[in-house]
N, C-alpha and C positions, 0 to 999 in steps of 0.2 A: 504494501500500500503507500502510499505516495507520503511522505513524511507529513505534508501542509495538512492533510485530512486529519490525521491524530494531532495535530495542534490546533486548527479551528476547534475540532471534538471538544478536546481538553479547555480551553478556552471559554466556549461556549456554554461548556457545563458548570464550569466554576462561575462564569457570570451570572446563570440564571438560578445556582443554588445562592450567591450573594442577595441576589436581588431577592429571593421568595426571603431571605434572613430579615430583609433588610424593611420588613410590615411595620413595625411599630415606632420607624421612623415619623417626624414632626415635620410638618410643612413651615413654609416660611411664617404663617401667621400661627404657630403653635398648635395646629388642629392636629389630629393624627392622623396618618397616610389612610389612604383607602385600600382595602385589600382587591388583587386582583380580579377577582370577580365582579365586586362592585365597581371598581375602576374600569371595568370592556363595558360593562351597561351603560354608564353615565355614557361614555365616548361615543360610543354608538346609539344614542339617543340624541345626545347634543350633535353630534355631525350629519344624522341622518333625519333628524327630527322626528315629530310623533310617529308611532309606528304600531303595528298590533303585536301582540305576543307571539302569533306563531311568526311573525316576518322577524320579530328579534332574535327568537332561540334560534332559526336560521343560519342569522350572523355571527350569531355566537357558536353555533356549532353545537347545542344543545339540544336533545328533547325537550316538547313544550312543556313537561311536567316538572322540568329540573328546571328551567327558565322563569316556571309560575312561583316554584317556590322562592325565586331569589327575588324575583320583582314585590312580593308581597311582604319580603322582608324590608325592601327598599323601601318601599308605600309605609310602612309602619313607620320607617324610621326618618319620613316626612323627604326623602333623596328623588323619589320616582311617583309620579303623580300619573291618574288615568282619567281620559276624558271621553267624552263622547266622538265618534268616526262622523263627521257631516253627511260622510256618502252613507253611510250605514249605520244607523241608531241603535241596532245591535251588536255593535261590536267595541271595542274601547282601544281609546288609542294610548301608548305609553308616550310621556315626555320626562325630562326632567324638570325638578319643582327648582323654584328661587333656591332653596338651600342646596339642594344638588348640585347647581351650579356654582353655586360661592363654593362649595366644599372642592368640586371638578378643578375650577379656576385654580384653587389653593394647591393644590396635588400638580395642576401641570407647572404652574410656576416654578416650585420647587424641585420637579425633575428637571425642568428647563435650566435653572438655574445650577443646579449637581452639574447638567452636562455642560454646561458654559467653564465653569469651573476644573473640569477632565478636560474639554478640548482647548480651552483658553491658547494653550502653548504650541498647539497646530496651526500651520500655517490654511489662511481659508480654503487654497487647491486640495488639502490634505482633508478640510472638513467635507466637503464641496464631494472629492472623491468616496468618502466615507459613506457619507450620507447614499449617495447614488447606487453602491453597491452592498449596502444595507438593506435596501430599500428593494433591491434585483434582488436579494438573498429572500426576504421576506415574500416576496411575489412568488416567485420559485415554490417555497416552500410551502403556502398558500394554494398551487394547485397541486403538488404533490399528495396533500392532505384531500384535497376533494376529490381527487381520482381514488385516492385508498377507499373513500367514505362511500361514492358510489360504486365501488367494487365490490366491496362489503353491504352496500344495499341491495344491489342485485342477488350475491350471494344468499340471503335471509330472502328475497323474492324467489327465489329460485327453488 
């Protein structure tokens, strides 16, 4: 195996372990950082706007029941709101509440500040190259996961 694959695997593993271990870090405004699941839900809702639970579950790669339990907890915490779909009043649309938006903004700013501290010594060209390669890596990973999910779904249906 090419040595770079070993290095990449080891480094990504270490990054993931350290990132997951940093869940208790406080944001710039002293709030506790959001856990990964909460952060993911809020980011998807903030970026895409109000959406149905089934659409959110699909974006998160979760089944509907798992997403429903998580959203219920976020509603109880006041981070997510449920409203009517003007196109179909039988369906609820989920959105980020004002409190959720405030908490998300604090976490995003804290994360960006950490990145500025980590990458400030890099040249603008190095940061641009890293951003490009990281986005390319993520896109490839998402495509691979989608293919694997589709293959697993086909096996279940067969």
